[in-house]
C-alpha positions in Angstrom: 12.9 1.3 -92.9 13.8 -0.7 -89.8 15.1 -3.8 -89.1 13.2 -6.7 -87.6 14.3 -10.1 -86.2 11.0 -12.5 -85.9 11.3 -15.4 -84.2 8.6 -18.7 -84.5 8.5 -22.2 -83.0 8.9 -24.7 -85.4 5.0 -25.7 -85.9 3.4 -25.3 -89.3 0.7 -23.2 -87.7 2.6 -20.9 -85.6 5.6 -20.2 -89.0 2.8 -19.9 -91.6 1.6 -16.2 -90.1 5.0 -14.8 -88.8 6.3 -15.9 -92.4 3.3 -14.0 -94.1 3.9 -11.3 -92.1 7.8 -11.2 -92.6 7.4 -11.5 -96.0 4.6 -8.5 -96.6 7.0 -6.5 -94.3 10.3 -7.0 -96.8 7.7 -6.5 -99.4 7.9 -2.8 -97.5 11.5 -2.2 -97.9 12.2 -3.6 -94.0 15.3 -5.6 -93.5 13.8 -9.2 -91.9 15.8 -12.3 -90.4 13.4 -15.4 -89.2 14.6 -18.0 -86.4 12.6 -21.2 -86.9 13.5 -24.8 -87.0 15.5 -25.4 -89.6 12.6 -28.2 -91.9 11.4 -24.5 -92.3 15.0 -22.9 -94.4 13.5 -22.8 -97.4 9.8 -21.9 -96.9 11.8 -19.2 -95.6 14.6 -18.8 -98.4 12.4 -18.8 -100.5 9.8 -16.2 -99.6 13.4 -13.7 -99.6 14.2 -13.6 -95.9 17.2 -14.0 -94.2 17.0 -17.3 -92.5 18.4 -18.3 -88.6 18.3 -21.8 -87.5 16.4 -22.6 -83.8 19.2 -24.8 -82.0 19.2 -27.9 -79.6 16.1 -28.6 -78.0 14.1 -25.6 -79.8 14.2 -27.4 -83.3 12.2 -29.9 -83.6 10.0 -31.3 -86.3 6.3 -31.2 -85.9 5.5 -34.2 -88.2 7.7 -36.3 -86.7 5.6 -36.2 -82.7 7.6 -38.8 -81.3 10.7 -37.5 -81.5 9.5 -34.6 -79.6 7.0 -35.6 -77.5 7.0 -39.3 -77.3 5.3 -40.1 -74.8 1.9 -38.4 -75.8 -0.5 -41.6 -76.3 0.3 -41.9 -72.3 -2.2 -38.9 -70.9 -5.5 -38.1 -72.0 -7.0 -34.7 -70.9 -5.4 -32.0 -68.8 -2.6 -34.5 -68.2 -2.0 -34.5 -71.8 -2.4 -30.7 -72.3 0.2 -30.1 -69.6 3.0 -32.7 -70.8 2.6 -31.1 -74.2 3.0 -27.5 -73.6 5.8 -28.4 -70.8 7.9 -30.4 -74.1 6.8 -28.3 -77.1 6.9 -24.5 -75.0 8.7 -24.6 -71.8 11.7 -26.7 -72.1 12.3 -24.9 -75.2 12.7 -21.3 -73.7 16.5 -22.0 -72.7 17.7 -22.7 -76.3 15.4 -19.8 -77.5 17.0 -17.4 -75.4 20.1 -18.5 -76.3 19.2 -18.1 -79.9 17.0 -14.8 -79.6 20.1 -12.9 -77.4 22.8 -13.8 -80.3 20.9 -12.8 -83.0 19.7 -9.3 -80.9 23.3 -9.0 -80.3 24.6 -9.6 -83.8 21.7 -7.6 -85.8 20.6 -4.7 -83.1 17.1 -5.3 -84.7 14.9 -2.4 -83.8 12.0 -4.3 -83.0 11.6 -8.7 -82.4 8.2 -10.5 -83.5 7.5 -13.9 -82.1 4.5 -16.2 -81.7 3.0 -16.6 -79.0 3.9 -19.6 -78.1 7.5 -18.9 -78.6 8.0 -18.3 -75.0 12.3 -17.9 -75.2 11.9 -13.8 -76.0 9.7 -12.6 -73.1 13.2 -12.6 -70.3 14.5 -9.9 -73.6 11.7 -7.3 -71.7 13.3 -7.7 -68.2 17.3 -6.6 -70.1 18.5 -3.8 -68.6 19.4 -0.6 -71.1 18.5 -0.1 -74.2 16.8 -2.9 -75.8 14.6 -3.3 -78.8 10.6 -3.8 -79.0 9.6 -7.2 -78.0 6.3 -8.0 -79.6 4.2 -10.9 -80.2 1.8 -12.1 -82.7 -0.7 -13.9 -81.2 -1.9 -17.3 -83.6 -3.8 -19.8 -81.1 -7.0 -18.3 -78.9 -5.7 -15.2 -76.3 -4.8 -16.9 -73.2 -5.3 -14.3 -70.4 -7.8 -15.0 -67.2 -10.8 -11.7 -66.9 -13.8 -11.3 -65.3 -16.0 -14.2 -66.8 -13.7 -16.3 -68.5 -12.9 -19.7 -67.6 -9.5 -21.1 -67.1 -7.5 -21.3 -71.0 -7.6 -24.5 -72.7 -11.0 -25.7 -70.8 -13.0 -25.0 -74.0 -15.9 -23.3 -71.7 -17.8 -20.6 -73.1 -18.5 -16.8 -70.9 -20.1 -16.9 -67.6 -23.5 -16.2 -67.9 -24.6 -16.0 -64.0 -23.0 -15.1 -61.0 -22.5 -18.7 -60.2 -20.5 -19.7 -63.2 -18.5 -16.5 -62.1 -17.5 -17.8 -59.2 -16.9 -21.3 -60.4 -14.6 -19.9 -63.3 -12.5 -18.0 -60.6 -12.4 -21.1 -58.0 -11.1 -23.0 -61.4 -8.8 -20.2 -62.2 -7.5 -20.8 -58.4 -7.4 -25.0 -58.8 -5.4 -24.7 -62.5 -2.5 -22.4 -61.7 -1.6 -23.9 -58.3 -2.9 -27.8 -58.9 -3.4 -28.2 -62.5 -0.7 -26.3 -64.0 1.1 -26.9 -61.4 4.2 -29.2 -62.5 4.0 -26.6 -65.9 5.2 -23.8 -63.2 7.4 -25.3 -61.7 9.1 -26.5 -65.2 9.2 -22.9 -66.3 10.9 -21.2 -63.0 13.3 -24.1 -63.7 14.4 -23.2 -66.6 14.3 -19.7 -66.0 16.9 -20.3 -63.6 18.6 -22.3 -66.2 18.9 -18.8 -68.0 19.8 -16.4 -64.6 15.9 -15.2 -64.8 13.7 -15.8 -62.7 10.0 -16.0 -63.0 7.5 -14.1 -61.3 4.6 -14.6 -63.5 2.2 -17.5 -64.8 3.6 -19.1 -67.7 0.2 -19.7 -69.0 -0.5 -15.8 -69.1 2.6 -14.5 -71.3 0.3 -11.9 -73.2 0.4 -9.0 -70.6 4.5 -9.5 -71.1 5.5 -8.3 -73.9 5.7 -4.9 -75.7 2.7 -5.1 -77.9 0.7 -8.0 -78.6 -1.0 -8.0 -82.0 -3.9 -11.0 -81.6 -5.4 -12.5 -85.0 -8.9 -12.9 -85.7 -11.7 -11.0 -85.8 -11.8 -9.0 -81.7 -16.1 -10.7 -82.2 -14.6 -13.5 -82.0 -13.1 -13.5 -78.4 -14.8 -13.4 -75.3 -16.1 -9.9 -73.6 -13.5 -9.3 -71.2 -13.6 -6.4 -69.1 -10.1 -6.3 -68.1 -8.1 -6.4 -71.8 -4.3 -6.2 -71.2 -3.5 -2.7 -72.6 -0.7 -4.1 -74.7 -3.3 -6.6 -76.7 -4.9 -5.3 -80.2 -6.6 -7.1 -82.2 -5.2 -7.1 -86.1 -7.9 -9.5 -88.1 -6.6 -12.7 -90.2 -3.0 -13.1 -91.8 -3.6 -13.3 -95.3 -3.3 -16.5 -96.7 0.2 -17.1 -99.1 -1.0 -17.3 -102.5 1.7 -19.9 -103.6 0.7 -22.4 -100.9 -1.5 -25.3 -102.1 -2.3 -27.4 -104.8 -4.9 -26.5 -107.9 -5.9 -30.3 -108.5 -7.1 -30.9 -112.2 -10.4 -31.9 -110.6 -10.7 -28.1 -109.6 -13.0 -27.8 -112.0 -15.7 -29.7 -110.1 -16.2 -26.8 -107.7 -18.7 -25.6 -110.2 -21.3 -24.5 -107.9 -23.8 -27.3 -108.7 -23.4 -28.9 -105.1 -22.6 -27.4 -101.8 -19.1 -28.1 -101.2 -18.0 -29.7 -97.8 -14.0 -29.0 -97.3 -12.7 -31.7 -94.4 -9.0 -31.6 -93.0 -6.9 -32.8 -90.4 -5.3 -29.6 -90.2 -1.1 -30.2 -90.8 -0.4 -31.5 -87.1 -2.8 -34.1 -85.9 -3.3 -35.8 -89.7 -1.3 -39.0 -88.9 -4.6 -40.8 -88.1 -7.4 -40.1 -90.5 -10.1 -42.2 -89.2 -10.4 -39.5 -86.5 -12.0 -37.5 -88.9 -12.1 -37.7 -92.7 -13.3 -41.1 -92.7 -15.9 -40.4 -90.7 -17.0 -37.1 -93.0 -16.3 -39.4 -96.0 -18.2 -41.9 -94.8 -20.9 -39.9 -93.3 -21.3 -37.5 -96.4 -20.9 -40.5 -99.3 -24.9 -41.2 -99.9 -24.6 -37.1 -99.9 -25.9 -34.8 -102.6 -22.5 -33.1 -101.9 -18.9 -32.8 -103.0 -16.2 -33.6 -100.1 -12.9 -31.9 -100.8 -11.0 -33.3 -98.7 -7.1 -31.6 -98.0 -4.6 -34.4 -96.5 -2.1 -31.0 -94.5 0.6 -32.1 -96.6 0.8 -35.7 -96.2 0.0 -37.6 -99.6 -3.5 -37.8 -100.3 -3.4 -41.5 -100.6 -3.2 -42.2 -97.2 -6.6 -40.9 -96.9 -7.5 -44.2 -98.9 -10.4 -45.4 -100.9 -12.7 -42.5 -101.3 -16.4 -42.4 -102.2 -17.5 -40.9 -105.5 -18.8 -37.6 -104.2 -14.9 -37.1 -102.3 -11.8 -35.5 -104.4 -8.7 -35.4 -102.3 -5.2 -33.7 -102.4 -2.2 -33.5 -100.3 -2.8 -29.0 -99.8 -4.9 -27.1 -101.3 -4.8 -23.4 -102.1 -7.3 -21.8 -99.2 -7.8 -18.6 -101.4 -9.4 -20.6 -104.6 -11.0 -23.5 -102.3 -12.6 -21.5 -99.4 -14.7 -19.1 -101.6 -16.4 -22.5 -102.8 -17.3 -24.1 -99.6 -20.4 -24.2 -98.2 -19.6 -25.8 -94.5 -15.7 -26.7 -93.4 -15.5 -29.6 -90.8 -12.1 -29.7 -88.8 -10.1 -30.5 -86.2 -10.3 -26.4 -85.2 -6.8 -25.9 -85.8 -7.0 -21.9 -85.1 -5.5 -20.5 -88.5 -7.7 -22.6 -91.1 -10.4 -21.3 -89.0 -10.1 -18.0 -88.8 -9.4 -18.8 -93.1 -13.0 -20.0 -93.2 -14.0 -17.2 -91.5 -13.0 -15.0 -93.5 -14.8 -16.5 -96.8 -18.1 -16.5 -94.2 -18.0 -20.6 -94.8 -19.5 -21.7 -91.1 -17.8 -24.7 -89.8 -18.7 -27.9 -87.9 -15.7 -28.7 -85.4 -13.8 -31.6 -83.6 -10.9 -30.8 -81.5 -9.6 -31.7 -78.2 -5.8 -31.0 -78.2 -3.5 -28.3 -78.5 -5.7 -25.0 -78.4 -8.6 -26.5 -80.6 -11.1 -26.8 -77.4 -10.5 -22.7 -77.4 -11.2 -22.2 -80.7 -14.3 -25.3 -80.6 -15.5 -23.0 -78.0 -15.6 -19.4 -79.7 -16.7 -20.5 -83.0 -20.1 -22.4 -81.2 -20.3 -19.1 -79.1 -20.2 -17.0 -81.5 -22.6 -19.2 -83.6 -21.0 -19.6 -86.2 -20.8 -23.8 -86.2 -21.2 -26.7 -84.4 -18.8 -28.3 -81.6 -19.0 -31.6 -81.7 -17.4 -32.2 -78.6 -15.3 -35.4 -79.4 -11.8 -35.4 -81.4 -13.6 -38.4 -82.8 -17.0 -38.4 -83.6 -18.9 -40.7 -85.6 -20.2 -40.6 -89.3 -23.8 -40.0 -87.9 -22.7 -36.8 -85.6 -21.1 -35.8 -88.5 -24.0 -36.0 -90.7 -26.4 -34.6 -88.8 -24.0 -31.7 -88.1 -23.2 -30.8 -91.6 -26.8 -30.9 -92.3 -28.0 -28.6 -89.6 -25.7 -26.2 -91.2 -26.8 -26.7 -94.5 -30.3 -26.1 -93.4 -30.6 -23.5 -91.1 -29.9 -19.9 -92.4 -28.5 -18.8 -89.0 -25.1 -20.6 -88.9 -24.2 -18.5 -92.7 -25.0 -15.7 -91.1 -23.1 -15.5 -88.0 -20.3 -16.6 -89.9 -20.5 -13.8 -92.3 -20.9 -11.2 -89.6 -17.4 -12.8 -88.2 -16.2 -12.1 -91.9 -17.4 -8.5 -92.0 -15.6 -8.0 -88.9 -12.4 -9.2 -90.3 -12.8 -7.2 -93.4 -12.7 -4.2 -91.1 -9.3 -4.8 -91.0 -6.0 -4.4 -92.2 -3.8 -6.5 -90.9 -0.4 -6.3 -92.3 -0.5 -2.4 -92.4 -1.9 -2.7 -88.6 1.2 -4.9 -87.4 3.9 -2.1 -89.5 2.1 0.7 -88.0 2.0 -1.0 -84.6 5.6 -1.8 -84.8 6.7 1.8 -86.1 4.8 3.7 -83.4 6.2 1.6 -80.5 9.9 1.7 -82.1 9.4 5.1 -82.3 8.9 5.5 -78.6 11.2 3.1 -77.9 11.2 0.0 -75.9 9.9 0.8 -71.9 12.0 -0.3 -69.2 9.9 -2.5 -66.1 
């Protein structure tokens, strides 16, 4: 059996998939330690893994964005994305790197597995001499430039014409040299702080790991003629069956009317007026049952519910999604994958973090509708839900993605990929 060190940025949607993999590896007899934020100690130890806390700036609480990205409301669009990437994923690199390096020295792991945004592990791949395999789990859509693919973060579908391809190449130059120049400069600075030189675009990290396990079905990503050879698509990480509630109203999901699930996820849920309330208002007079998850917040914070709505703080998706007919979401990648693994079509309202890329991919596949805003009107939500319920093509495409997901044995593929890499030895660079 092997010794594995897992590490994750302390963000719920990043920790969850990594922890699920770690728990599965532990169940299969491996020695597993997980490094992440202190707020996740109980969750890690409850699953039986050894816990190590991130230090300093790398240890933040994603439930309290005012402490880590206090000026976010001062920015919009691409400038907000720059600010959040710098604050959450670049300026945390030195503390991440020091913590990982210490644990590699103490534990001598066969491999290190991190979430794709945990860039503090990448400098390990440049260490001389023997070192562990350094792998990443892609818990957000793949960020890698390629022919006919727009720069990551813009939420644009693949090029269809020669003009699109030329435009995307120009956008790529603009993104690297202008739009994300400040992010790249910050990345160079923090690498210098740990005695390293940054010689690649910080937005293009996937190709820097020894292995990159991209979650989601291959069919949810764009055509990529130059896909990095270290990248493999592994399907969807199984949901934690112990997470979430089974409320007393669970029996109302009896199939007598369509079920529409709505959530704003676990981070962008401080203001339910962005998506949850518009959805409740939109569907209050429709012959559907609306099921709301507050993403860990108290259900009472949602406010009064229409007669055809039910709400809970956090719901078990392994029980809910098989009953759902439509999933209305702000496009967190984990929730979208969970819905598609059950063939549930989507209505998406995602504009922050990686969400424009998620919404664009789902719309491109035909498995859902992109509302192109994070704050849709009730009329827009109602029209989209009606279309998804009445036009069979959305469910047909969602089921096509479900079948792609079902072909994977995700944990087996990750375990076997790590084992092969460990047996071959970490490459020298």
